[in-house]
MIZA-551429 format. One record per residue (C-alpha): x, y, z; residue in one letter. Coordinates in steps of 0.1 Angstrom, whole numbers, plus 5000, padded with zeros to 4 digits. Example, Ala and Ser with C-alpha at 12.3 -4.5 7.8 and 13.67 -1.06 7.14 Angstrom:
2
512349555078a 513749895071s 
//
This chain:
337
824483350987m 820883250980t 818683261010t 815683041018p 813383351015a 814183360978t 813683000972l 810382810966t 811382440962d 811582270996i 814582060988i 816582370977d 815382541010i 816382251030a 819882241015r 820382601024e 818882601057q 819782261070v 822982151052l 824582491049e 823382691080q 822782391103g 819182501111k 816482231115p 813382241092l 810282381110r 807082191113e 805482341081e 808682281062q 808781921073i 805281881061l 806282011027e 808981741026v 806581471036l 804381591006r 807081560980t 806481310951g 808180990944d 810081160916d 811881360941r 812781090966l 816181020953q 817081380956d 815681410991l 817581101003l 820781220988a 820481571007l 819581391040a 822581171035h 824781491030e 823281631062v 824081321081r 827581301068m 828381671076k 826981671111y 827281301121q 829981151100g 830180801084p 830080591116s 827080401127v 826180341163e 825079971169v 822779871198e 821079551211g 817979541231i 816379291255i 813379281276s 813879221314l 810079201319k 808079111287t 804179121285g 801579191311g 801779571308c 798879771322p 798880041296e 796980031263d 799380141236c 797380041206h 800379921187f 801879701214c 801379321219s 802779351254q 799679521268s 797779311291g 794479461280q 794679311246f 794278951232t 797778951217s 799878641223p 802578801245v 802278701283r 804178821311s 807678671316v 810678791337w 814278741326l 816878641350n 820278811356i 822478541340p 820378561309e 820678931308l 824478911311v 824678651283r 822578871262a 824879181269a 827978971260k 826378851227a 825579211219t 829079331226a 830479051204a 828779221173t 830879541180g 827879721195a 828579991219s 825080001235e 822879751253f 819479851264c 817379691290i 813579721286v 810679631308a 806979641299a 805579851326v 803780181333r 806780271354g 809280091378p 808279971412d 810779891440d 811079531428k 812079641392l 814479911404m 816179641426e 816379411396q 817779691375m 820479761401r 821479401401e 821379361363g 823279671354v 825879581379g 826279231366a 826579351331i 829179621340k 831179341360a 831179101330a 831479311297v 832579651285e 829479811270i 827380111277n 824080031294v 820780211286a 817280141300a 813680181291s 811380111320v 808480351317g 807580681334m 809880791361l 810081011392t 813081241397a 814181011423e 814180711401q 815880901374a 818680981398a 818980631411e 819380501374l 822080751371v 823780611402d 823480261389m 825480361358g 822680391332v 823980661307h 821080671284r 817280641288y 814680561262n 811180701265h 809380761232n 806881031226l 805280761203e 803081011183a 802581381179g 800581551207r 797381581186s 797281211176y 798481061209f 794881011223p 794280781194q 797280571204v 797280561241v 794380641265t 795880511298t 798380791304h 798981131285s 801381271261w 802281531287e 803281251312e 805681111285r 807081471279w 807681511317e 809581201320t 811781301290c 812681621309q 813381441340l 815781221321v 817681521308k 817681701342d 819181391358a 822081401333g 821281091312m 821281101275e 817781091263l 816680841235c 813280951224c 811380871192g 808180731180g 806180521156l 804880621121v 802380441100g 799780421128m 797080601108g 798280951116e 798081221089t 801081381073l 800381681094e 800581481127q 803781311113r 805381641109a 804081751142e 805981451159l 809281541140a 808881911151a 808081821188q 811081581189l 813281861175s 811982081203e 812881821229l 816381791216e 816981421225p 820481271219h 818880991198e 815680931180v 814580571173p 812280561143l 809880281143n 807480171116f 804280011126l 804479641124n 800679551129p 800479301157r 797579041159p 795279111187g 796079491191t 793579771181p 796279861152f 796479491142g 794479531110d 796279851095l 798479801065e 802179841067p 803480181057m 804580191019p 808380171016a 808680510998n 806580701025d 808880531051a 812080671032l 810481011028r 809881001066t 813480901073i 814781201052a 812281441067a 813281341103f 816981391094r 816281731080l 814381811113a 817181671134l 820481731117p 822681671148r 820681391164t 821481021161i 818580871140l 818180491146r 816580241127y 814180061152a 811179821150g 809279761117g 812079841091r 812379471079e 808679451070l 808379811058t 811579841037l 813079501032g 816779471023d 816779730996l 814980001016g 817179931045t 820080021024r 818280341010d 817580441045g 821380411056l 822080641024l 819180881034g 819880991069g 820080691094i 823180671114n 822380401140a 820780051139v 819279811164i 820879471155v 819079141161g 815579091173n 813279341190y 811079301220l 808379101206t 809179071168t 812178941148l 814779151132g 817479081107r 820278861113d 823079091127p 825478951103r 823479091075e 823379441089d 827179431098l 827879321063a 825879601047l 827579861068l 830879721057d 829879741021e 828680091025l 832080191042n 830180291074m 832480191104p 830680081136i 831180361161k 833680251188a 832680221223l 835280481233n 833680721209e 830380691227t 831580731264l 
//
């Protein structure tokens, strides 16, 4: 059998190394993928789809998200309109428990197996932890769905408490590669985010950890993020594309070109062959309907349906119809337990 050492084309190397041997691409190889031309894009997406089908199968995990506490965050993540430091239009609002339960029921009605509660905070205080306990309990009493959470940086005690509540998956994104992170956030460090990710894994929750692309990072820094996520080995990676928000430091950046976004999807799949790779924020603006289809045929195997935290998403019926057309069944709840 031909070995990667005798090959020079990165797509051929990836076919042997990732598809045949199950070994993720290394950082320098991810960078080569990101540098491939548009003339190779369809070959690249086809390979990423083969990898997804071999290691993940045809089913797609569907998730809904809702914000328990929106806006007024003390952190200065430069892409985020929820920061209280910027002039963006989002202002601090708390969601009550009945609204939370109604949203969970609506999410479950789409066939989704996952419902994620998000709060715009540096980390949870006692008030938020109590609201989380009440909210998770109310959801579990009302509807059969997995409950995930994303409430900032945690202590080991808080991670254990979330497990006790019944939270099975925790989202905490690296956001950017370590070398670019100081250009994205200055109020906390990349290392603090990494530490919370390790705490989540140590506590026994599934880790959902991804990032944003199209924030002005170089291809080298994009490859760095993919490689660092591969090292972290999260259960799921949500891939966000910057949707520039007015009033934020990144508000004047241009959306990422669609082909660059598709190349990034394929590169992340080849860096993370056994990881759930989820469409997250910005795909509607960056890819549109046709690009959304291409991504599902290029490595993506999970989607967030409906709206995001502060931006509008696609109508869930459109995503569900597309999955049906592509013969990609929604992953059943009992498969995710």
